[in-house]
C-alpha positions as CSV (number, residue, x, y, z in Angstrom):
1,X,-47.6,-28.4,-21.7
2,X,-49.2,-29.3,-18.4
3,X,-53.0,-28.8,-18.4
4,X,-55.0,-27.1,-15.7
5,X,-58.8,-26.6,-15.8
6,X,-60.6,-23.8,-14.1
7,X,-63.3,-24.9,-11.7
8,X,-62.0,-28.4,-11.4
9,X,-59.7,-30.0,-8.9
10,X,-57.2,-31.1,-11.7
11,X,-53.8,-29.6,-10.8
12,X,-50.4,-29.2,-12.4
13,X,-47.6,-31.2,-11.0
14,X,-44.0,-30.1,-11.6
15,X,-41.0,-32.2,-10.6
16,X,-39.3,-33.9,-8.9
17,X,-36.4,-33.0,-11.2
18,X,-34.5,-36.3,-10.5
19,X,-34.3,-39.2,-8.1
20,X,-32.4,-37.2,-5.5
21,X,-33.8,-33.7,-6.3
22,X,-37.2,-33.1,-4.8
23,X,-38.8,-29.8,-6.0
24,X,-38.9,-27.2,-3.2
25,X,-40.1,-23.7,-2.3
26,X,-42.4,-22.6,-5.1
27,X,-43.0,-18.9,-5.8
28,X,-45.2,-17.3,-8.4
29,X,-45.6,-14.0,-10.3
30,X,-48.3,-12.7,-12.5
31,X,-48.4,-10.0,-15.3
32,X,-51.5,-10.0,-17.4
33,X,-52.1,-13.5,-18.8
34,X,-48.5,-14.6,-17.9
35,X,-47.9,-16.7,-14.8
36,X,-44.4,-17.7,-14.0
37,X,-43.3,-20.1,-11.2
38,X,-39.8,-20.7,-9.9
39,X,-38.6,-23.4,-7.5
40,X,-35.4,-25.2,-6.5
41,X,-34.4,-28.8,-6.8
42,X,-31.0,-30.2,-5.7
43,X,-28.3,-27.9,-7.1
44,X,-30.5,-26.0,-9.6
45,X,-33.2,-23.4,-9.9
46,X,-36.0,-23.9,-12.4
47,X,-38.8,-21.8,-14.0
48,X,-42.0,-22.8,-15.7
49,X,-44.3,-20.3,-17.5
50,X,-48.0,-20.1,-18.4
51,X,-49.1,-17.7,-21.2
52,X,-52.8,-18.4,-20.6
53,X,-53.5,-17.3,-17.0
54,X,-52.5,-20.7,-15.6
55,X,-54.5,-23.0,-17.8
56,X,-51.3,-24.7,-19.0
57,X,-47.6,-24.5,-18.0
58,X,-44.4,-25.2,-19.9
59,X,-42.0,-27.9,-19.0
60,X,-39.6,-26.4,-16.4
61,X,-36.3,-25.0,-17.7
62,X,-33.2,-24.7,-15.7
63,X,-32.3,-21.1,-14.7
64,X,-29.0,-21.7,-12.9
65,X,-26.9,-24.2,-11.0
66,X,-24.7,-23.8,-7.9
67,X,-22.9,-26.0,-5.5
68,X,-25.1,-24.9,-2.6
69,X,-28.6,-23.6,-2.9
70,X,-30.6,-23.2,0.4
71,X,-34.1,-24.7,-0.1
72,X,-35.5,-24.9,3.5
73,X,-37.8,-22.7,5.6
74,X,-38.5,-20.1,2.9
75,X,-34.9,-19.8,1.7
76,X,-35.8,-20.7,-1.9
77,X,-35.8,-18.5,-5.0
78,X,-38.1,-15.5,-5.6
79,X,-39.6,-14.3,-8.9
80,X,-41.1,-11.1,-10.4
81,X,-42.3,-10.0,-13.9
82,X,-41.5,-6.5,-15.0
83,X,-41.3,-4.7,-18.4
84,X,-41.3,-8.0,-20.4
85,X,-38.6,-9.7,-18.3
86,X,-38.8,-12.6,-15.8
87,X,-36.4,-11.9,-12.9
88,X,-35.5,-14.7,-10.4
89,X,-33.4,-14.2,-7.3
90,X,-31.7,-16.7,-5.0
91,X,-28.9,-17.0,-2.5
92,X,-26.2,-19.4,-3.7
93,X,-22.7,-20.4,-2.6
94,X,-19.8,-22.7,-3.4
95,X,-19.1,-24.2,0.1
96,X,-21.3,-25.7,2.7
97,X,-21.0,-24.1,6.1
98,X,-20.0,-26.2,9.1
99,X,-20.8,-26.0,12.8
100,X,-23.9,-26.8,14.9
101,X,-26.2,-24.3,13.2
102,X,-25.0,-24.7,9.6
103,X,-28.3,-26.3,8.4
104,X,-26.7,-26.9,4.9
105,X,-26.4,-23.2,4.3
106,X,-23.5,-21.8,2.2
107,X,-20.5,-20.3,4.1
108,X,-20.1,-17.9,1.2
109,X,-23.7,-17.1,0.3
110,X,-24.4,-14.3,-2.2
111,X,-27.8,-13.0,-3.5
112,X,-27.9,-13.3,-7.3
113,X,-30.5,-12.4,-9.9
114,X,-31.1,-13.9,-13.4
115,X,-33.2,-12.5,-16.2
116,X,-35.1,-13.9,-19.1
117,X,-36.5,-11.7,-21.9
118,X,-37.8,-14.6,-24.0
119,X,-40.5,-16.0,-21.7
120,X,-38.1,-18.2,-19.7
121,X,-36.5,-20.0,-22.6
122,X,-33.0,-18.7,-21.9
123,X,-31.4,-17.0,-19.0
124,X,-28.7,-14.4,-18.3
125,X,-25.6,-15.0,-16.2
126,X,-26.3,-14.2,-12.5
127,X,-25.7,-10.7,-11.1
128,X,-24.6,-10.4,-7.5
129,X,-26.7,-7.9,-5.5
130,X,-24.9,-7.8,-2.2
131,X,-21.8,-5.5,-2.5
132,X,-20.0,-7.2,0.4
133,X,-19.1,-10.8,-0.5
134,X,-20.8,-13.6,1.5
135,X,-23.1,-11.2,3.3
136,X,-26.3,-13.2,2.6
137,X,-25.3,-16.6,4.1
138,X,-28.6,-17.1,5.9
139,X,-30.3,-17.4,2.5
140,X,-33.5,-15.5,3.5
141,X,-34.6,-12.7,1.2
142,X,-37.5,-11.2,-0.8
143,X,-38.0,-9.5,-4.2
144,X,-40.7,-7.2,-5.5
145,X,-41.3,-5.3,-8.7
146,X,-43.6,-2.8,-10.3
147,X,-44.7,-2.5,-13.9
148,X,-42.1,0.2,-14.7
149,X,-39.0,-1.8,-14.2
150,X,-38.4,-0.8,-10.6
151,X,-37.3,-3.7,-8.4
152,X,-36.3,-3.9,-4.7
153,X,-34.6,-6.8,-2.9
154,X,-34.3,-7.2,0.9
155,X,-32.3,-9.8,2.7
156,X,-30.9,-10.8,6.1
157,X,-27.3,-9.6,6.2
158,X,-24.4,-10.8,8.2
159,X,-21.6,-8.5,6.8
160,X,-20.8,-7.1,10.3
161,X,-19.9,-10.6,11.6
162,X,-22.1,-10.2,14.6
163,X,-25.9,-9.7,14.7
164,X,-28.2,-10.0,11.8
165,X,-29.3,-6.8,10.0
166,X,-31.8,-6.1,7.3
167,X,-30.3,-4.8,4.0
168,X,-31.7,-3.9,0.6
169,X,-30.9,-2.7,-2.9
170,X,-32.9,-1.2,-5.8
171,X,-32.9,-1.6,-9.5
172,X,-34.6,0.9,-11.9
173,X,-33.9,-1.0,-15.1
174,X,-35.6,-4.3,-14.6
175,X,-32.8,-6.0,-12.6
176,X,-29.8,-5.3,-14.9
177,X,-28.0,-2.9,-12.5
178,X,-28.4,-2.7,-8.7
179,X,-27.8,0.2,-6.4
180,X,-25.4,0.4,-3.5
181,X,-26.6,-1.7,-0.6
182,X,-28.5,0.2,2.1
183,X,-29.1,-0.8,5.7
184,X,-32.8,-0.8,6.1
185,X,-32.9,-1.6,9.9
186,X,-30.5,-2.5,12.7
187,X,-32.0,-3.7,16.0
188,X,-30.8,-1.7,19.0
189,X,-30.7,-5.1,20.8
190,X,-28.0,-6.3,18.4
191,X,-29.9,-8.5,16.0
192,X,-33.2,-8.9,14.2
193,X,-34.8,-12.4,14.1
194,X,-32.1,-14.5,12.4
195,X,-34.2,-17.1,10.7
196,X,-37.4,-15.5,9.4
197,X,-37.6,-14.3,5.8
198,X,-38.4,-10.6,5.1
199,X,-41.2,-9.6,2.8
200,X,-41.2,-6.8,0.1
201,X,-44.0,-5.2,-1.9
202,X,-44.3,-2.1,-4.2
203,X,-47.6,-0.3,-4.3
204,X,-49.2,1.5,-7.2
205,X,-47.5,4.8,-6.3
206,X,-44.1,3.2,-6.3
207,X,-43.8,3.1,-2.5
208,X,-41.6,0.2,-1.3
209,X,-42.8,-1.7,1.8
210,X,-40.5,-4.0,3.8
211,X,-41.7,-6.3,6.6
212,X,-39.5,-8.4,8.9
213,X,-39.6,-10.1,12.2
214,X,-37.7,-8.0,14.8
215,X,-36.1,-9.0,18.1
216,X,-36.6,-6.4,20.8
217,X,-36.8,-6.8,24.5
218,X,-37.1,-10.6,24.1
219,X,-40.1,-10.4,21.7
220,X,-40.2,-11.6,18.1
221,X,-42.8,-9.3,16.5
222,X,-43.4,-8.1,13.0
223,X,-42.4,-4.6,11.8
224,X,-42.9,-2.6,8.6
225,X,-41.0,0.3,7.0
226,X,-41.8,2.4,3.9
227,X,-39.6,4.1,1.3
228,X,-40.2,6.3,-1.7
229,X,-36.7,6.0,-3.1
230,X,-35.3,2.7,-1.9
231,X,-32.5,4.5,0.0
232,X,-34.3,6.2,3.0
233,X,-36.8,4.5,5.1
234,X,-39.6,5.5,7.5
235,X,-39.6,4.9,11.2
236,X,-40.4,1.2,11.9
237,X,-44.0,0.5,12.6
238,X,-44.9,-2.5,14.9
239,X,-47.7,-4.6,13.3
240,X,-50.5,-5.6,15.6
241,X,-51.0,-4.8,19.3
242,X,-50.0,-8.1,20.8
243,X,-46.5,-9.5,21.3
244,X,-44.6,-12.8,21.2
245,X,-42.0,-13.3,23.9
246,X,-39.8,-16.0,22.5
247,X,-36.1,-16.9,22.9
248,X,-36.0,-18.9,19.7
249,X,-36.6,-18.4,16.0
250,X,-40.0,-19.3,14.4
251,X,-38.5,-19.6,10.9
252,X,-41.7,-18.1,9.6
253,X,-41.9,-14.6,8.0
254,X,-45.3,-14.0,6.5
255,X,-46.2,-11.8,3.6
256,X,-47.6,-8.4,2.3
257,X,-50.6,-7.9,0.1
258,X,-51.5,-4.7,-1.7
259,X,-55.3,-4.0,-2.1
260,X,-57.1,-0.9,-3.3
261,X,-56.7,1.7,-0.5
262,X,-55.0,-0.6,2.0
263,X,-52.1,-2.8,2.9
264,X,-52.6,-6.1,4.6
265,X,-49.8,-8.1,6.3
266,X,-50.0,-11.7,7.3
267,X,-47.8,-13.5,9.8
268,X,-47.6,-16.1,12.5
269,X,-47.6,-15.5,16.3
270,X,-47.3,-18.6,18.4
271,X,-49.8,-21.1,17.0
272,X,-52.0,-18.7,15.0
273,X,-52.0,-16.8,11.8
274,X,-52.9,-13.1,11.9
275,X,-53.9,-10.4,9.4
276,X,-53.1,-6.8,10.2
277,X,-53.1,-3.5,8.4
278,X,-50.5,-0.9,9.7
279,X,-51.9,1.0,12.7
280,X,-54.7,-1.4,13.2
281,X,-55.4,-4.3,15.6
282,X,-54.5,-7.8,14.2
283,X,-57.2,-10.4,13.5
284,X,-56.6,-14.2,13.9
285,X,-57.7,-16.3,10.9
286,X,-56.8,-19.7,12.2
287,X,-54.1,-21.9,13.6
288,X,-51.1,-22.8,11.4
289,X,-47.8,-21.8,9.9
290,X,-46.1,-20.5,6.7
291,X,-48.8,-18.2,5.5
292,X,-48.8,-16.6,2.0
293,X,-51.0,-13.8,0.8
294,X,-52.0,-12.0,-2.4
295,X,-54.3,-9.1,-3.2
296,X,-56.5,-9.2,-6.3
297,X,-59.4,-7.3,-7.7
298,X,-61.9,-9.3,-5.7
299,X,-60.0,-9.0,-2.4
300,X,-57.5,-10.9,-0.3
301,X,-56.3,-14.5,-0.6
302,X,-54.4,-16.2,2.2
303,X,-53.1,-19.8,2.2
304,X,-51.3,-21.5,5.1
305,X,-50.3,-24.9,6.4
306,X,-52.1,-26.8,9.2
307,X,-51.7,-30.4,10.5
308,X,-55.0,-31.2,8.7
309,X,-53.7,-29.8,5.3
310,X,-53.6,-26.5,3.5
311,X,-56.3,-24.0,4.2
312,X,-57.3,-20.9,2.3
313,X,-59.2,-17.8,3.3
314,X,-61.0,-16.4,0.2
315,X,-62.3,-13.0,-0.5
316,X,-65.6,-12.4,1.2
317,X,-65.4,-15.5,3.4
318,X,-65.1,-15.5,7.2
319,X,-64.0,-19.1,7.5
320,X,-61.1,-20.8,5.8
321,X,-61.5,-23.7,3.4
322,X,-59.5,-26.9,3.2
323,X,-57.9,-26.9,-0.2
324,X,-55.5,-29.9,0.0
325,X,-55.1,-32.7,2.5
326,X,-51.3,-32.3,2.6
327,X,-48.6,-29.9,1.4
328,X,-46.4,-27.3,2.7
329,X,-44.8,-23.9,2.0
330,X,-47.6,-22.5,-0.1
331,X,-47.4,-19.6,-2.5
332,X,-50.5,-17.7,-3.9
333,X,-50.9,-15.4,-6.9
334,X,-54.0,-13.3,-7.8
335,X,-54.9,-13.1,-11.4
336,X,-56.3,-9.9,-13.1
337,X,-59.7,-11.3,-13.8
338,X,-60.4,-12.2,-10.1
339,X,-59.2,-15.7,-9.7
340,X,-56.1,-17.0,-7.9
341,X,-53.6,-19.8,-8.1
342,X,-52.0,-21.6,-5.2
343,X,-48.7,-23.6,-5.4
344,X,-47.1,-25.8,-2.8
345,X,-44.7,-28.6,-2.0
346,X,-46.1,-32.1,-2.0
347,X,-43.9,-35.2,-1.6
348,X,-41.1,-33.8,-3.8
349,X,-43.4,-32.2,-6.4
350,X,-44.8,-28.7,-6.9
351,X,-48.6,-28.6,-7.2
352,X,-50.3,-25.7,-8.8
353,X,-54.0,-25.4,-8.4
354,X,-56.8,-22.8,-8.8
355,X,-58.4,-21.7,-5.6
356,X,-62.1,-22.1,-5.3
357,X,-64.1,-19.2,-6.8
358,X,-66.1,-17.1,-4.3
359,X,-69.6,-17.7,-5.8
360,X,-72.7,-16.5,-4.0
């Protein structure tokens, strides 16, 4: 077991998983005292589990292997905990794409899920979510769950062969069976932003929230839709009042946090990170990229990357704190008793560390 002590700077380090397989793209999920983390390394996906609220973690176990697993710019695996199961999703393929914008992505990428019902010791065979083969070649997706076994996945979809669209699917049995795919959003300008990952959350009422970066009239702004059934969706809501005119892809999607009585989204525009609740003006919290957010009983946690290192905005604080001198692609998970864990990439390893407590 890997030890981690609350209130100290001692951190867990996972990986690298071999001389040519740096650990990449960590994502965490929490259910009670269980914390599970997934990440990719080389041609495999791994999972490590804590049963004591992050005080210690198991040695990582291999979930699945594939010839091509995208592990750059938020394309790594996702993880949720629901009804006693750990569910991990990832886009995998058999053949590397070619061409000037291939970026090591699969030419035949499918979105798969794997389940474990014994705390991550063994894993099921992968189940394909997309019902048109090779529709998820961009590798960008998100996964969310509630406590009742309802899961929802959203991904950037290329099944039409022209223009990127946002698609989704729902499971009501903890990820065993998935619904027919549904088109969540198609841009009237022909494509949504092609290289920014979507975000998904499910609130306490079972409402599904999906956020993505749109591409309308030359601007790359963030939008949100809601759904009660995973099949029909509300009219898209633009987040924030400003806009970002950009003829390029930021490769930076943001996140959604559910707090009591409100939704908070986090995302990048130009050089700054913003927080915004639907229908309200956005607020800048600092310069940077690749923000991750989580909502806990004591408020909102946000962690993002800056040239000076990783910074975190803690509940009740107005100014961010420097939590690590280096690192990238952070993930954050709030714990039921009011603390939070952050994880990030650092020189081929995954670092997991408690965030400072907000003491008066």
